[in-house]
ROLUMLUM-750179 format. One record per residue (C-alpha): residue in one letter; x, y, z. Coordinates in steps of 0.1 Angstrom, whole numbers, padded with zeros to 4 digits, always signed. Example, Ala and Ser with C-alpha at 12.3 -4.5 7.8 and 13.67 -1.06 7.14 Angstrom:
% residues 2
a+0123-0045+0078
s+0137-0011+0071
***
This chain:
% residues 290
m+0431+0613-0058
s+0427+0574-0060
d+0407+0564-0088
i+0389+0589-0108
r+0377+0599-0145
q+0377+0640-0149
r+0362+0650-0180
f+0368+0687-0191
y+0359+0708-0215
i+0371+0742-0233
h+0344+0767-0233
d+0332+0778-0265
c+0358+0755-0284
p+0352+0721-0301
v+0377+0705-0278
r+0371+0678-0250
g+0392+0656-0230
e+0397+0634-0200
v+0421+0627-0171
v+0425+0594-0157
h+0443+0586-0125
l+0442+0547-0111
e+0456+0535-0076
q+0435+0509-0057
s+0420+0493-0087
l+0456+0490-0102
h+0468+0475-0069
t+0438+0447-0066
i+0443+0439-0104
l+0480+0435-0104
a+0477+0416-0073
q+0457+0387-0087
r+0487+0372-0104
e+0526+0375-0103
y+0535+0399-0131
p+0572+0412-0142
q+0576+0446-0138
a+0575+0458-0174
i+0543+0439-0178
k+0527+0455-0148
v+0537+0490-0162
l+0520+0480-0196
l+0488+0467-0180
g+0486+0499-0157
e+0489+0519-0189
m+0464+0498-0208
l+0438+0501-0178
v+0441+0538-0181
a+0435+0541-0219
s+0405+0518-0218
a+0390+0540-0191
l+0402+0570-0213
l+0389+0561-0244
a+0356+0545-0229
s+0345+0578-0218
t+0344+0589-0254
l+0316+0565-0263
k+0281+0577-0256
i+0267+0539-0251
k+0262+0517-0225
g+0283+0486-0227
r+0322+0484-0224
l+0355+0488-0243
s+0385+0469-0245
l+0418+0467-0256
q+0437+0437-0266
i+0473+0431-0277
q+0482+0399-0294
s+0516+0389-0304
s+0539+0358-0310
g+0566+0370-0289
t+0573+0364-0252
l+0541+0385-0245
k+0512+0362-0258
w+0485+0387-0250
a+0473+0413-0228
m+0440+0430-0225
a+0424+0458-0203
e+0386+0468-0202
c+0364+0495-0187
n+0325+0496-0191
h+0301+0526-0188
l+0298+0520-0150
g+0339+0527-0146
d+0346+0490-0137
l+0378+0480-0149
r+0399+0446-0154
a+0431+0432-0169
l+0449+0404-0176
a+0481+0393-0196
e+0499+0360-0204
f+0534+0359-0210
d+0564+0334-0211
n+0594+0341-0188
d+0616+0370-0203
p+0643+0385-0182
r+0641+0416-0200
f+0604+0421-0186
s+0619+0420-0150
e+0644+0443-0154
a+0629+0469-0173
t+0611+0499-0158
d+0587+0510-0187
s+0566+0492-0212
s+0582+0500-0244
t+0604+0472-0235
v+0575+0448-0240
l+0561+0466-0270
n+0594+0465-0289
h+0599+0430-0285
l+0564+0419-0300
h+0565+0398-0330
g+0539+0409-0354
g+0519+0426-0324
l+0485+0439-0331
l+0463+0462-0309
f+0425+0456-0312
i+0403+0481-0300
n+0367+0462-0293
i+0334+0481-0286
e+0307+0462-0272
p+0275+0479-0265
e+0246+0463-0244
f+0225+0469-0276
g+0232+0470-0311
d+0264+0458-0331
s+0299+0454-0321
y+0330+0473-0334
q+0365+0461-0336
g+0394+0483-0348
i+0432+0467-0354
v+0460+0487-0358
p+0494+0473-0358
l+0522+0477-0330
e+0545+0499-0348
h+0554+0526-0326
a+0574+0529-0293
t+0546+0535-0269
l+0509+0525-0263
a+0500+0561-0265
q+0516+0565-0301
c+0498+0533-0313
l+0465+0545-0300
m+0468+0581-0316
h+0479+0564-0350
y+0446+0543-0348
y+0428+0577-0343
d+0444+0592-0372
l+0435+0561-0395
s+0401+0550-0384
a+0382+0576-0364
q+0403+0605-0381
i+0395+0626-0347
p+0425+0647-0340
t+0435+0631-0307
r+0465+0635-0284
i+0469+0610-0258
a+0497+0607-0230
l+0499+0575-0207
a+0523+0569-0177
s+0523+0539-0152
n+0545+0522-0126
t+0538+0496-0101
q+0518+0518-0077
s+0500+0543-0098
s+0488+0550-0133
g+0475+0583-0148
g+0467+0596-0185
l+0453+0624-0204
l+0429+0625-0238
i+0421+0655-0258
q+0402+0657-0290
l+0392+0682-0316
l+0357+0673-0322
p+0339+0673-0357
r+0317+0703-0363
t+0283+0707-0385
e+0279+0731-0409
e+0257+0751-0385
e+0288+0749-0359
q+0310+0765-0383
e+0315+0800-0369
p+0349+0816-0369
v+0372+0792-0345
d+0404+0801-0333
t+0430+0786-0359
d+0454+0786-0336
l+0437+0764-0312
w+0445+0730-0318
p+0482+0733-0326
r+0485+0753-0293
l+0469+0727-0272
t+0488+0698-0291
m+0518+0716-0281
l+0509+0722-0245
t+0495+0685-0241
d+0531+0670-0255
t+0548+0689-0224
i+0532+0665-0200
k+0557+0645-0179
a+0549+0610-0168
d+0556+0617-0131
e+0531+0643-0134
l+0503+0621-0149
i+0509+0596-0122
d+0514+0619-0091
l+0494+0652-0096
p+0456+0656-0091
a+0435+0664-0124
q+0428+0697-0116
e+0465+0706-0110
i+0474+0689-0146
l+0449+0709-0163
y+0459+0740-0148
r+0495+0735-0156
l+0489+0727-0194
y+0459+0746-0200
n+0457+0776-0176
e+0452+0803-0203
e+0422+0785-0219
d+0384+0784-0204
v+0386+0748-0189
r+0352+0736-0176
l+0353+0708-0154
p+0320+0688-0145
d+0317+0665-0120
s+0346+0637-0116
e+0336+0601-0120
a+0347+0572-0098
l+0365+0540-0111
q+0371+0509-0095
f+0380+0472-0102
g+0349+0449-0113
c+0346+0417-0128
t+0318+0404-0149
c+0321+0365-0141
s+0293+0348-0123
k+0279+0314-0118
e+0255+0318-0143
r+0282+0325-0169
c+0302+0295-0160
a+0270+0275-0163
n+0265+0289-0201
a+0302+0276-0205
l+0293+0242-0192
i+0259+0242-0216
q+0281+0251-0245
i+0307+0224-0242
g+0281+0197-0242
e+0269+0172-0216
d+0292+0142-0226
a+0321+0168-0219
v+0308+0175-0188
k+0302+0140-0176
e+0338+0132-0187
t+0348+0159-0169
l+0330+0149-0134
m+0346+0115-0139
e+0380+0131-0134
q+0366+0162-0109
n+0336+0161-0088
p+0326+0187-0080
i+0337+0208-0113
e+0356+0241-0104
m+0359+0269-0127
n+0382+0299-0119
c+0381+0332-0130
q+0415+0346-0138
f+0404+0382-0134
c+0394+0380-0101
n+0404+0345-0087
t+0368+0337-0078
t+0361+0299-0081
y+0330+0284-0092
r+0317+0249-0080
f+0294+0227-0099
i+0286+0194-0079
a+0272+0167-0101
e+0236+0172-0096
e+0242+0209-0107
a+0263+0203-0135
l+0238+0173-0150
g+0210+0193-0142
l+0220+0221-0165
f+0208+0196-0195
g+0179+0180-0175
r+0195+0154-0160
h+0189+0141-0122
v+0215+0124-0104
s+0201+0094-0080
***
């Protein structure tokens, strides 16, 4: 079962959904830095949520979730692209409540003016950003509030995580065109909503997608295409680091080289270090070191 995203449809109904399970990629991401337990759980939920939401997009690109706050959690982000590559990171001050808690609501309940940003960045075309205040007790509730306000697509989301595994489920009632307005079971969405709300955290974390869907919707005609693999993937590269040096300018690079040669740039997502000796760094500006 490791790291998968399982789409599902209900035959002849305007309903679609996803189930996500993460294990190996979660281990890899959480091992990059020392996080207190509650923030590990929050990052696990954010990773699952980014994978769920990214799958609803019909674009090549990436979707990221970012929390910003003036509390002891400064910010946290998780990202998933169309290839299923995941990464996440958080910045925080020491807070004993984060080490003692076993759920993410401890973090969310101690944010000050916290905001959740939903960023959609296609490879081609304009980017989009949605913003929703973190006024609910769970990340899932905040995301459903976003869909209610912005996307206006009836959506139910369930998220769960511990320090070992994460899981989540999303189900949506899709909009219909005038040509598609044939009679529909009016009880369908209320029934699916009620069933979805019965899922338990340990079921989301421990059970395979097929078993989750059978337990919830065994009386519906659920169709399952092939599942998709998810994995940790970082977008850092030496070329991107070189572009960052170009952006700060030649004078700043020369000043840095006086203190540090070679220049070392470390990616916080994957801990890869990129090094630029003086000849390489100044060569970015057409200079040559004799």
